[in-house]
TIMI-2910 file (N, C-alpha, C, CB; in pm, 1 decimal, decimal comma, always signed):
<rs>
+----------+----------+----------+----------+----------+----------+----------+----------+----------+----------+----------+----------+------+
!      n_x !      n_y !      n_z !     ca_x !     ca_y !     ca_z !      c_x !      c_y !      c_z !     cb_x !     cb_y !     cb_z ! resn !
+----------+----------+----------+----------+----------+----------+----------+----------+----------+----------+----------+----------+------+
!   -769,7 !  +1367,4 !  +2569,0 !   -635,6 !  +1395,8 !  +2521,1 !   -587,5 !  +1284,2 !  +2427,3 !   -538,8 !  +1412,3 !  +2639,8 !  Met !
!   -614,7 !  +1160,1 !  +2464,7 !   -570,6 !  +1047,9 !  +2381,4 !   -643,5 !  +1048,4 !  +2246,7 !   -594,4 !   +914,0 !  +2454,4 !  Lys !
!   -769,7 !  +1088,5 !  +2249,6 !   -846,0 !  +1094,8 !  +2125,1 !   -786,5 !  +1199,4 !  +2031,8 !   -994,0 !  +1126,5 !  +2153,5 !  Leu !
!   -749,3 !  +1312,0 !  +2087,7 !   -686,6 !  +1417,6 !  +2006,1 !   -554,1 !  +1370,1 !  +1947,4 !   -663,9 !  +1544,8 !  +2090,4 !  Arg !
!   -475,8 !  +1301,9 !  +2030,3 !   -346,7 !  +1252,6 !  +1984,1 !   -363,6 !  +1148,2 !  +1874,6 !   -267,5 !  +1194,1 !  +2100,4 !  Leu !
!   -458,4 !  +1058,0 !  +1891,1 !   -485,1 !   +956,2 !  +1788,7 !   -536,7 !  +1020,6 !  +1660,2 !   -587,0 !   +852,9 !  +1840,7 !  Cys !
!   -623,7 !  +1118,9 !  +1674,8 !   -675,9 !  +1189,5 !  +1557,5 !   -563,3 !  +1260,7 !  +1483,7 !   -784,7 !  +1290,5 !  +1598,8 !  Thr !
!   -475,1 !  +1324,5 !  +1558,3 !   -361,5 !  +1393,0 !  +1496,9 !   -270,2 !  +1293,6 !  +1424,9 !   -282,1 !  +1470,6 !  +1603,2 !  Leu !
!   -244,0 !  +1179,8 !  +1488,0 !   -157,6 !  +1079,1 !  +1426,8 !   -218,4 !  +1025,7 !  +1297,2 !   -132,6 !   +963,8 !  +1524,7 !  Ala !
!   -348,2 !   +997,6 !  +1299,1 !   -415,4 !   +948,3 !  +1178,0 !   -412,7 !  +1054,4 !  +1069,7 !   -561,1 !   +907,2 !  +1208,5 !  Val !
!   -438,0 !  +1178,8 !  +1106,9 !   -435,7 !  +1288,4 !  +1010,4 !   -297,8 !  +1302,0 !   +945,8 !   -475,5 !  +1420,0 !  +1078,5 !  Phe !
!   -192,3 !  +1296,1 !  +1026,9 !    -56,8 !  +1308,4 !   +972,7 !    -22,0 !  +1192,0 !   +880,4 !    +44,9 !  +1316,5 !  +1086,2 !  Leu !
!    -63,3 !  +1071,6 !   +918,3 !    -35,9 !   +955,4 !   +833,4 !   -108,2 !   +966,9 !   +699,1 !    -77,9 !   +825,9 !   +904,9 !  Leu !
!   -233,7 !  +1010,1 !   +703,6 !   -308,7 !  +1025,0 !   +579,3 !   -255,1 !  +1140,5 !   +495,0 !   -456,8 !  +1046,8 !   +609,4 !  Leu !
!   -208,2 !  +1243,8 !   +561,2 !   -154,5 !  +1360,8 !   +490,7 !    -22,4 !  +1326,2 !   +421,7 !   -134,2 !  +1478,7 !   +588,9 !  Trp !
!    +57,3 !  +1237,9 !   +483,6 !   +187,6 !  +1202,0 !   +428,6 !   +179,7 !  +1088,7 !   +326,7 !   +280,9 !  +1162,9 !   +540,0 !  Ala !
!    +65,9 !  +1023,1 !   +316,1 !    +52,4 !   +909,0 !   +225,8 !    +86,8 !   +941,9 !    +81,1 !    -87,3 !   +855,9 !   +232,4 !  Ala !
!    +46,5 !  +1058,3 !    +26,3 !    +83,1 !  +1087,6 !   -112,5 !   +234,0 !  +1098,0 !   -134,1 !    +17,5 !  +1216,1 !   -156,1 !  Pro !
!   +309,0 !  +1128,2 !    -30,9 !   +453,8 !  +1140,5 !    -45,8 !   +518,6 !  +1007,1 !    -80,9 !   +515,0 !  +1195,7 !    +81,9 !  Ala !
!   +458,5 !   +897,1 !    -38,4 !   +515,5 !   +766,9 !    -68,2 !   +505,3 !   +732,9 !   -216,5 !   +446,8 !   +660,4 !    +14,0 !  Phe !
!   +414,6 !   +794,0 !   -287,1 !   +400,3 !   +765,0 !   -429,5 !   +474,9 !   +865,8 !   -516,6 !   +253,7 !   +763,1 !   -467,4 !  Ser !
!   +557,7 !   +949,6 !   -456,4 !   +627,2 !  +1054,1 !   -530,7 !   +765,2 !  +1009,8 !   -578,8 !   +640,5 !  +1177,6 !   -444,9 !  Gln !
!   +791,3 !   +881,5 !   -580,8 !   +920,7 !   +832,9 !   -625,4 !   +949,0 !   +872,3 !   -769,7 !   +927,9 !   +682,6 !   -610,6 !  Gly !
!  +1070,2 !   +911,4 !   -795,0 !  +1110,5 !   +952,5 !   -929,1 !  +1117,3 !   +828,8 !  -1019,0 !  +1248,0 !  +1026,9 !   -925,9 !  Cys !
!  +1045,7 !   +832,2 !  -1127,9 !  +1041,2 !   +716,4 !  -1217,7 !  +1178,1 !   +688,9 !  -1279,0 !   +937,6 !   +738,7 !  -1328,6 !  Ala !
!  +1251,5 !   +793,8 !  -1311,6 !  +1383,3 !   +774,7 !  -1371,6 !  +1480,2 !   +716,1 !  -1268,5 !  +1437,7 !   +908,8 !  -1427,2 !  Met !
!  +1475,0 !   +765,0 !  -1145,6 !  +1561,8 !   +710,7 !  -1040,8 !  +1526,9 !   +565,1 !  -1012,3 !  +1550,2 !   +794,3 !   -912,1 !  Cys !
!  +1398,3 !   +535,7 !  -1008,2 !  +1354,3 !   +399,4 !   -982,7 !  +1403,1 !   +306,2 !  -1093,1 !  +1201,3 !   +393,4 !   -971,3 !  Tyr !
!  +1389,4 !   +349,4 !  -1217,9 !  +1431,0 !   +264,9 !  -1330,8 !  +1581,3 !   +242,5 !  -1330,1 !  +1388,4 !   +328,0 !  -1464,0 !  Ala !
!  +1658,1 !   +347,6 !  -1300,3 !  +1803,7 !   +329,9 !  -1300,3 !  +1848,1 !   +244,3 !  -1181,5 !  +1874,6 !   +467,0 !  -1296,4 !  Ser !
!  +1781,8 !   +254,7 !  -1068,9 !  +1818,0 !   +172,0 !   -954,3 !  +1780,3 !    +26,3 !   -979,1 !  +1749,7 !   +223,7 !   -826,8 !  Ala !
!  +1666,7 !     +3,4 !  -1045,3 !  +1625,9 !   -133,0 !  -1076,5 !  +1717,9 !   -196,4 !  -1179,7 !  +1482,4 !   -135,0 !  -1126,5 !  Lys !
!  +1778,7 !   -114,7 !  -1264,6 !  +1865,3 !   -166,3 !  -1369,7 !  +2005,0 !   -201,9 !  -1322,7 !  +1874,9 !    -67,1 !  -1478,8 !  Gly !
!  +2038,3 !   -165,8 !  -1199,7 !  +2172,1 !   -197,3 !  -1150,2 !  +2177,3 !   -341,2 !  -1101,0 !  +2212,7 !   -100,5 !  -1037,4 !  Thr !
!  +2297,7 !   -384,6 !  -1073,6 !  +2316,4 !   -521,2 !  -1023,5 !  +2266,6 !   -530,9 !   -879,3 !  +2465,7 !   -563,3 !  -1032,4 !  Ser !
!  +2263,1 !   -651,6 !   -828,6 !  +2217,1 !   -673,7 !   -691,0 !  +2308,9 !   -602,5 !   -591,5 !  +2211,3 !   -825,0 !   -659,3 !  Lys !
!  +2438,8 !   -602,2 !   -619,6 !  +2533,2 !   -533,1 !   -531,2 !  +2509,1 !   -382,1 !   -534,3 !  +2678,9 !   -564,9 !   -572,2 !  Glu !
!  +2477,0 !   -330,7 !   -652,2 !  +2447,5 !   -188,3 !   -665,3 !  +2321,5 !   -149,9 !   -589,4 !  +2432,9 !   -150,8 !   -811,7 !  Gly !
!  +2220,6 !   -235,2 !   -594,9 !  +2097,6 !   -208,6 !   -520,4 !  +2123,8 !   -211,3 !   -370,6 !  +1989,0 !   -310,7 !   -557,0 !  Gln !
!  +2206,8 !   -305,6 !   -326,7 !  +2242,7 !   -310,2 !   -184,6 !  +2319,9 !   -185,5 !   -143,7 !  +2325,7 !   -435,5 !   -154,1 !  Asn !
!  +2407,7 !   -137,7 !   -232,0 !  +2483,5 !    -16,3 !   -202,8 !  +2390,8 !   +104,5 !   -192,2 !  +2589,8 !     +7,9 !   -310,8 !  Ala !
!  +2291,6 !   +112,5 !   -278,0 !  +2194,8 !   +222,1 !   -272,1 !  +2116,6 !   +215,5 !   -141,6 !  +2098,4 !   +217,0 !   -393,1 !  Ile !
!  +2074,5 !    +96,8 !   -102,6 !  +2001,1 !    +81,5 !    +23,9 !  +2086,2 !   +123,7 !   +143,0 !  +1955,1 !    -63,6 !    +41,9 !  Asn !
!  +2213,2 !    +84,2 !   +143,8 !  +2302,8 !   +124,3 !   +252,7 !  +2324,4 !   +274,8 !   +251,5 !  +2437,8 !    +51,3 !   +241,7 !  Arg !
!  +2337,1 !   +333,6 !   +133,7 !  +2358,1 !   +478,2 !   +124,4 !  +2237,6 !   +554,1 !   +178,6 !  +2385,3 !   +519,4 !    -21,0 !  Ala !
!  +2118,7 !   +505,5 !   +149,5 !  +1997,7 !   +570,8 !   +201,7 !  +1997,8 !   +564,1 !   +354,4 !  +1868,9 !   +503,8 !   +144,2 !  Val !
!  +2033,0 !   +451,1 !   +410,3 !  +2038,0 !   +438,4 !   +556,0 !  +2143,8 !   +529,1 !   +616,2 !  +2065,2 !   +294,1 !   +595,8 !  Leu !
!  +2259,7 !   +537,5 !   +552,1 !  +2366,4 !   +623,7 !   +602,5 !  +2322,6 !   +769,6 !   +599,4 !  +2495,2 !   +604,8 !   +520,2 !  Val !
!  +2252,5 !   +810,9 !   +495,2 !  +2205,6 !   +948,5 !   +485,9 !  +2089,0 !   +975,1 !   +581,9 !  +2163,7 !   +979,8 !   +342,6 !  Leu !
!  +2019,3 !   +872,5 !   +623,1 !  +1905,1 !   +888,3 !   +712,8 !  +1946,2 !   +894,0 !   +858,8 !  +1807,4 !   +775,6 !   +692,4 !  Leu !
!  +2055,6 !   +829,8 !   +894,7 !  +2094,9 !   +820,2 !  +1035,1 !  +2123,8 !   +954,7 !  +1102,4 !  +2215,5 !   +733,8 !  +1046,0 !  Leu !
!  +2200,5 !  +1046,0 !  +1044,7 !  +2227,1 !  +1173,0 !  +1115,4 !  +2102,0 !  +1254,7 !  +1146,9 !  +2320,4 !  +1257,3 !  +1033,4 !  Pro !
!  +2009,5 !  +1276,0 !  +1052,5 !  +1891,1 !  +1354,0 !  +1089,7 !  +1805,8 !  +1285,6 !  +1197,2 !  +1806,2 !  +1379,6 !   +966,9 !  Pro !
!  +1793,2 !  +1154,0 !  +1187,5 !  +1715,1 !  +1082,4 !  +1288,6 !  +1785,1 !  +1091,3 !  +1424,0 !  +1694,6 !   +934,2 !  +1247,7 !  Val !
!  +1916,5 !  +1080,5 !  +1424,6 !  +1992,6 !  +1092,6 !  +1548,8 !  +1979,1 !  +1229,7 !  +1611,8 !  +2138,0 !  +1062,8 !  +1523,7 !  Gly !
!  +1989,9 !  +1334,2 !  +1530,2 !  +1976,8 !  +1469,7 !  +1582,7 !  +1835,8 !  +1496,1 !  +1634,8 !  +2012,7 !  +1571,6 !  +1475,1 !  Phe !
!  +1735,7 !  +1448,3 !  +1563,6 !  +1598,2 !  +1468,5 !  +1609,4 !  +1571,2 !  +1390,4 !  +1738,6 !  +1498,5 !  +1425,8 !  +1499,7 !  Met !
!  +1624,1 !  +1270,1 !  +1749,8 !  +1607,6 !  +1191,6 !  +1871,7 !  +1677,3 !  +1259,7 !  +1988,9 !  +1662,5 !  +1049,3 !  +1852,3 !  Thr !
!  +1798,4 !  +1307,7 !  +1965,5 !  +1871,8 !  +1378,1 !  +2069,2 !  +1797,9 !  +1505,0 !  +2111,4 !  +2012,9 !  +1412,1 !  +2020,6 !  Leu !
!  +1748,7 !  +1581,2 !  +2015,0 !  +1676,1 !  +1704,2 !  +2046,3 !  +1548,3 !  +1677,2 !  +2123,2 !  +1644,0 !  +1779,4 !  +1919,6 !  Gly !
!  +1473,3 !  +1576,8 !  +2082,3 !  +1349,3 !  +1542,7 !  +2153,1 !  +1379,3 !  +1493,4 !  +2294,3 !  +1270,3 !  +1435,6 !  +2075,4 !  Ala !
!  +1483,1 !  +1412,7 !  +2308,2 !  +1522,5 !  +1364,5 !  +2440,7 !  +1563,7 !  +1477,4 !  +2532,6 !  +1635,6 !  +1265,2 !  +2428,9 !  Gly !
!  +1639,6 !  +1572,3 !  +2478,2 !  +1680,7 !  +1686,8 !  +2559,4 !  +1561,0 !  +1773,1 !  +2597,6 !  +1784,1 !  +1771,0 !  +2484,2 !  Met !
!  +1466,2 !  +1789,4 !  +2507,0 !  +1347,1 !  +1868,9 !  +2536,8 !  +1264,3 !  +1803,6 !  +2646,5 !  +1262,1 !  +1887,5 !  +2410,7 !  Ala !
!  +1248,0 !  +1672,0 !  +2639,4 !  +1172,1 !  +1601,2 !  +2742,8 !  +1243,1 !  +1612,4 !  +2876,4 !  +1152,4 !  +1453,2 !  +2704,9 !  Val !
!  +1373,8 !  +1594,3 !  +2874,6 !  +1450,6 !  +1603,2 !  +2998,4 !  +1442,4 !  +1741,9 !  +3060,3 !  +1595,6 !  +1567,0 !  +2972,7 !  Arg !
!  +1451,0 !  +1844,0 !  +2976,0 !  +1441,6 !  +1981,6 !  +3023,6 !  +1303,4 !  +2010,1 !  +3081,3 !  +1472,6 !  +2079,5 !  +2910,3 !  Tyr !
!  +1198,7 !  +1961,9 !  +3013,2 !  +1063,8 !  +1988,4 !  +3062,3 !  +1038,2 !  +1917,8 !  +3195,2 !   +960,2 !  +1944,5 !  +2958,8 !  Ser !
!  +1091,0 !  +1797,7 !  +3211,8 !  +1075,0 !  +1726,5 !  +3339,2 !  +1149,2 !  +1799,3 !  +3450,7 !  +1125,9 !  +1581,3 !  +3327,4 !  Gln !
!  +1268,5 !  +1847,8 !  +3420,1 !  +1346,8 !  +1921,7 !  +3519,1 !  +1274,9 !  +2050,4 !  +3556,8 !  +1488,2 !  +1952,8 !  +3465,2 !  Lys !
!  +1219,7 !  +2120,1 !  +3460,0 !  +1148,5 !  +2245,2 !  +3484,2 !  +1023,1 !  +2219,9 !  +3566,9 !  +1111,9 !  +2313,4 !  +3351,3 !  Arg !
!   +951,6 !  +2110,5 !  +3537,4 !   +831,2 !  +2077,9 !  +3611,8 !   +863,1 !  +2045,5 !  +3757,8 !   +759,4 !  +1960,6 !  +3546,4 !  Asp !
!   +974,6 !  +1976,7 !  +3782,7 !  +1013,2 !  +1946,7 !  +3919,3 !  +1049,6 !  +2072,3 !  +3998,1 !  +1129,2 !  +1850,6 !  +3919,7 !  Lys !
!  +1113,3 !  +2168,2 !  +3929,5 !  +1151,4 !  +2293,1 !  +3995,2 !  +1029,2 !  +2378,9 !  +4027,4 !  +1248,4 !  +2371,5 !  +3907,1 !  Glu !
!   +924,7 !  +2371,9 !  +3946,6 !   +805,0 !  +2453,7 !  +3967,6 !   +710,7 !  +2395,4 !  +4071,6 !   +731,3 !  +2470,8 !  +3837,7 !  Asn !
!   +729,9 !  +2271,4 !  +4111,7 !   +639,9 !  +2210,0 !  +4211,4 !   +670,6 !  +2254,1 !  +4349,5 !   +647,1 !  +2061,0 !  +4205,5 !  Lys !
+----------+----------+----------+----------+----------+----------+----------+----------+----------+----------+----------+----------+------+
</rs>
């Protein structure tokens, strides 16, 4: 089981690797051309936009694990 999980994790990491090089050249150039305060603002904005989806996914995964544990206890 652990081998399958490790294989899946490696496969997903390798599959997602091309996405890291998909940065928009125009966006990158305009962000690099801004002042240091502007770059910091962009970094904060990215984090602010990232927090809700990560929070919802964490909450959903936590609820799923909790539900599955509760269901497993009831079936024993």
